[in-house]
N, C-alpha and C positions, 0 to 999 in steps of 0.2 A: 504493500500500500504506500510506503514511504517513497519508493521509486516512482510510482505513478503520480504521487502528489508533486514530486519535484519536476517531473516531465510536464505536468499540467501547468505548474507555475511558470516554467520556462516558456511554454507556448504562449501563455497569457501575456508575459512581458514582451515577447517578440511581436505579437499582434498589436499590443499597445503602442510600441515604438513605431511600427509601420503605419498605423492609423494616424498617430499624431503628426507624422511628417506629411501625410496627405490630407489632413483635416481641412485646411483652408480651401483646397481645391474641391473637396467633397461638399463643403457648405455652400460654395458658390453655385455648384451644379444643382444642388438639391432645391434651390429656389424655383427652378423651372420644371422640375421632374413631376411626374404624377404623384399624387399624395401617398403617404404611407406612414407607418409608425416612426417615432423619433429614433434616430440611430445613436446609441450610446457607444462611443468608439471602442471601449474595452469590453464591457459586459455584453453589449448587444451581439458582437461578433463571436465571443466565446460561447454564447448560447447556441449559435449555429454549429460550432465545433462539437458541442456536447449532444446534439440531437441528430438522430438518423435522418437521412433524406426521406425515409418512409413516413416520418412524422410531419412532413411538410403540408400535406393537404388540409388537415384540420386547422393548422395555424393560418393557412391562406384563407380558408372559409371565414374565420373570425375577422381577419384584417379586411377582406373584401366587404363584409357586412358593415364595417365601420367607415371605410374610405371610398367605396364605390367599385365599379367594374374594371378599373385600371389602377394598379398600385405599384409602388416602388419599394423594394427591400434592398438594403445594403448588406451584402454577404461578403465579408472580408473586403477586398478591394474591388469586388464586382458589383456593378449596378444591375440589379435584376428587376425586370418589369413583368408583371403577370396580368394577363388579359383574359377576362371571362365573358366579354360582351361579343355577341354575334356580329354586330355592325362594325365594331372596332377591329375585330379579326378580319373582316372583309376589307376594310380600308387598308389595313397593314399588308395582308398577304396577297390581295388581288390588285387593289388600286395602286399600292406602293410596293409591289412585289419585288422589284429589283433592289430596293433599299433594305428590305427585311429578309432577304434570302441568303445571307451569309451564315457561317457557323463560327462560334467562338473558338479560339485556340484551345487545344486539348492539353491536359497536364501530361507530365512525362510518361506515366504508366500507360496512358492512352495512346501516346505516340508509338509505343512498342506494339500494341495490338492493332493499331490502324495503319502501320507502316508509314508513320509521319503524315497521317491524314490522306492516304492514298486509297480511299474508298468513297462510295457514293454518299453515305450518311454524314460523314464528318468533314469531307473536303470543302474548302472555301468555294464560294460562288464564283465560278470562273471557268477557264478552258478545261481543266482536268475534270471537274465535276460534270461539265456538259458531255465530255467524251465518254466517261464511264457510264453515265446515265443513258446516253444515246445508245451505247453498245448493249446495255441490258434490255432496253425497250425494243430495239430493232432486231435483236438476235433471239434470246431465249424467251422474251415476252411477246414476240411477234405472234399474231393470231395463228398463223400457219404452224409455227413451232409449237405453240401451246396445244393445238389440236393434235400434233404428232405425238404428244406425250400421253394421249388417252389410254393406250395399253398399259402404261406405267400406273396411271390412276386406278385402272381396273385391277391390276395386280395387287396394289396396296390395299384397295378396298376388300379384296378377297381375303387377304391376311388379317385385316381388322375384324371382319365378320367372323372368321374362324376363331380368332382369339376371344372374342366376346361370347361366341357360342360355347366354347370350351369352359369358360368361366360360369356361364349360366347352367350348363349341364352338371357342374359340380354341386349344384344345389345352393350355392352361396350367392349373395348379391354381387353385382358387377361394379367394380371400381373403374370408371371409364377414362380418367385423365391420362394415366400412364399409357394406355393403349392408343389414345388419340395422339399423344406426343410422339410415340414410337412410329406410328404409321405415317404421320405428316413428315417427320424427319427422314424416314426411309425414302419417301417420294422425292423430297428435295435433294437428298444425296444422289438419287438416280438422275435427276435433272442436272445437277451440278457436275458430276463426274462421268455420267453416261453409262454407269454400270451398277448392277445390283451387288450390294455388299453383304457379307455374312453378318448374322445377328450380333455376334460378339463385337465386330468392328463398328456396327451402327451404335451400339450401346456405349462403347468407349468414346467414340467421337462426340456423341451427344453429351456425355458426362463432362468431357473436356470443354465443350462450348459453354456449358452452364458454369463450370468452375472459373473459366476465364472471365465471364461476365460478372459473377459475384465477387471474385477476388479483386478485380480492377475497380469495381464500385466501392468496395470497402476501403480502398486507398484514396478516397476523395479528399482526405486530409492534405494531399499534395497540392490541392488548389490553394490552400492558405500558406503552407510552409513547405515548399518543394524539397529543399535540401534537408531540413531537420526531419521532415516526415519520412524521407527515404532512409535516414539513419535509425529512427525509432522503430519503424516498421520494416526493418531489413528482412526478417523472415517472410513476411507477406510479399514483399517485393521479389524476393528470390523464388517464392512459390509461383508468382505470375510468370516470371522468366522460364521456369521449368515447365509450366503448362504450355506456354507458347512453343518451346522447343519440341515438346511431345506432339503438339498439333502439327508442326511442320514435318515431323517424322512420319506422321500418318498421311498428310495431304500431299506432300511433294512426290512420293512414289505414284500416287494416283494421277497427279498432273503429268509427270514424265511418261507414265504408261499411256495416257491419252495422246501425248505428243508423238510417241513412237509407234502408236497402234497402226498396223497396216491393213487390218480388216475391221473397219468400223461397224460392219453389220454382223459381226460374229454373235453367237447366241448369248443373251444376257446383256448385250451392249446396245446403246441407242445410237442412231446415225449422227446425232448432234447433241452436244452438251454445252453448258455454260463455259467450262474450261476451254473448249475449242475456240470460242470467241476471244477469250483472254489471251490465249497463246499467240493469236494473230494480231492483237491490238498493239498499236504504236502510240507513243506519247509525243506529239509534234512539238509541244512547248518545252520538252526536255530533250531536244536534239533528235527526235524521231526514234528514241530507244524503245525496246520492248519492255514489258513489265518484268520485274524480277520474280523469281519463284516465291519469295517472301510476300511480295505485293499480291500475287495471285492467291496465296493462302489467305491473306487478309480479306480479299474480295469474296472468296468462296465462303469464308467464315461469316461474313456479313450477310450473304444470301441465305445461309442456313439459319442464322439467329433471327433474322427479320421475319422469316416466314413460318417458323415452327411454333414457338410458345404462343404467339399472338393468335394463330389459327386454332391451335388446340384449345386454348383458353376460351375463345369465342364458341367453339363447338360445345364445350362443356356447359357454358352458360345457357346456350340455346336448348340443349337437351334437358337441362335442369328445369327450364321453364315449361318445356313440353311435358315433362313428368308431372310438374306441379299443376299444370292446367290441361287436364285431359281433353277438354272440349277443343282446345287449339290443336292438339295432336290429332284429334278425330277429323277436324277440318282439313288438315294437311294431308292426311291419308286419303281422304275423299278426293282431293284435287289430284294427287299422284295417280290414283287408280283411274280417274277419269281420263288423264292424259296418256298413261301407259297402256291401260286396258288389261284384259285377262290373257291375251295371247303371248305376252313376252315376259321372260324372266327378269331381264335386266332393264334398268333405266339408262337410256342413251343420253349423252350430254346435250344433244339437240333438244331433248324433251324439257330440259330445265327452262328453256326460253318460253315455254307455254305454261309456266307455273307461277302466276303472279302472287298467290298466297305464300308460296315458299319464299319468294323474294321479300315479301313483306315481313315474314318471320325473321329472316336474316337481318334486314334493316332494323327491325325493332331490337334485335339482339345487340347490334352495333350501337344503337342509341342508348339503350338502357344499361348495357354492360360493356362499354368499350374496353378492350383488353389493356389499352394504354390510356391513362388519364391525362397525360401531358404529351404533346408532340415533342420531338427533339428540339432543344433550345435553338432559337434563331439569334443571329447577331446583326446589328445595324451597321451597314457599311459607311454611312455618313450621317451627320446630325440631321434630324428631320423633326416634324411635328405631327402629333396625333391628338385629336380632340382638344387642341389648344395647349397641349403639354409638349415640352421639348423632350425628344428621345435622343440622348447623346450618342455620338459615334462609339461603336464597340459595346454598347449596352446589350445585355443578354435579355431576350424577350421570350417569354413562355406563354403558351396558349392552353387554357384549361378545357380540355376536350369534354370530360365528363360533365362539368358544370353547364356547358352549352347544351348538351343533350337532355339535361334535367331542368332546364329553365322553364318555370311555370308560365312565363309571359309568352312563350313560343309553343309549348307543348301542353295540351290538356292532360291533367292527371299524370304528370311526367314520370312518377315512380311506378306506375302501373304498366305491366307488360301487355300491350294490346297491338298486335300486328295490323289490325284493321285501320289504324291511323294512317298507314301508308297506302290505303286503298280508297282514298277520297273521303275520309271521315273527319274533315275539319282542318287538318294540318296542311293540306294542299300538296303539290308536287315538291319533293325534296331532291335537290341536286347534291349528291354526295361529294362531288368534286368542289363545291363551293364557288364555282365560276360566276353564277348569277347572284346568289346570296348564300350566306352560311347559316344553316339551321343546326347542323351537326357536322363534325369534321373528324371522324374516327381515323381517317388516313391522312390527316393534315389537309392543307389547301394551298393553292398557288403553285409557285415554281418548285417548291420542295415537297409537294404532295408525294406520298408513297408511290413509287412507280409500279409496285406489285399489286395495286388495288384490284385490277381485273382478275389476276390469277388467284388472289385470296378469296374473292367472291365466288369464283368458280369452284374452288376446293370446298368451301363451306357449304355451298348449295348442293354439290355433288354428294358429299358425305352425309349431310342431314337427310336429304331425300332418300338415299339408299338405306340408311340406318332405320328410319321410320318405316319404310316399306318392308324391311326384313324382319323387324322385331316390334312387338308391343312393349312400350316403356311405361313402367309403373313404379310408384314409390315403394320402398321396403316397408313391409307391414307395420303399421303403427307409428311410422316416422314421417315427420314433415320435412319437405325439402327446405333446407336452410340457405337463403340467398345472401348471407353475410359475406363481406369481402375481406380479403387479406392481400396485402401489397408485397409482391415479390418483384421479379423482373417485369411480369405483367400483373394485373389485378385479378387474382384468382378467387375461387370459392374458399372461404375460411374452412369449411367442412366439405371436402371434395364429394362430388356426386356419387351416391350409391343408388343403384336401381335394380329392380327385378325386370328381366327381359325374357320374353317368350317368343318363339318364331310365329310369324303371322301365317295364316292359311291363305294360300294363293290360288 
């Protein structure tokens, strides 16, 4: 305890010195910033050091209630602005998109796992970001490419259904989240590297991805004290480096194997993968060089992380609500059977376009239970104004996704799960991209909107439709479905879904 008291006192003194040197500059800028609580140079910032980022949301709710829809918090040397207003989000991300589309510099540990910000999510708004994003959209997310992965989706679906059936036949309730995560991750690995991997490899890579995210997040202390934090948390720092090395040991042979593959159509291999596009990519602004293997590892890791937990989490929330609301499940089954009919075993992906109620269920899941409650932080590339307030250059701007979806001024009975609201029952047409107006923005909005929006929607629609058609989903006897939340990398169910499933008669 004495050691930690000494460490804490040292951190406090260093923070105090840094803040006192910058205090005049901070006071001047605060005159024009959006409102927020008073900043106490020493105590206020130590408070942020002692609180987990997972505790941020309730704090923000209290501050917004007092100061309004746009607020400022001083966190260390960072000016952070939080926006929960639909109209202000639209002004910033759409009307002033070029100004609000940058990313803040990352701390040292993040530079390791992002290859010095050489990936789509963290790279600065500029040529590198445009190149990487364009490559993703035009190659692996091209509609023709997405369609070509249909056999992979069917393969993963069959594995998922078999896993769930085996659990159900054991006579126990089914715990769905782990199965959802494994299935989605297997599918994304197939799309990324172009081949089916053994279950042991899938599980190890998935565990590494999770460890890398959690370990690097735990080292957020580097934001305040980069050098001292690296010394104090040396073990955690070394752990991150070790995880990264192991990740490269697993990914690089897959990358090289794809590069040297002479028969791209051999059994178990896809004609095209994400890695194929990365191997051929050149960075013109860096002398026309190719991506390094480490940079390809980073970009592949980003692809896997961005699409796994978010999709699996949303799937669990939607299935939980269909278990809780049996009438909604019955409506969905009726629509599916009307579209598919009795003559076919499988739901074809083209069928999904003729299922408006299914799409409404997915949209309501995104509104009521967005897997991510904040989009990735934006940075302002030049000083600008918003709602009469000055937004200083390099300010970090955060948009509160969940609060927008729960706003009672926009949504009737916002905490109720009611898919019919997306079928013309009062809320009107909702543009999920936010181009016309922002009512909800689970994928972000504007130039930094998630490029995988379409693929994510396809995956969720495909799995929900097939899972509901294959099984009857019911609550475990005597237990109520608990929709309480828990914040991890995504916002998950505090008590993961358990369900009784029985095969439907076809």
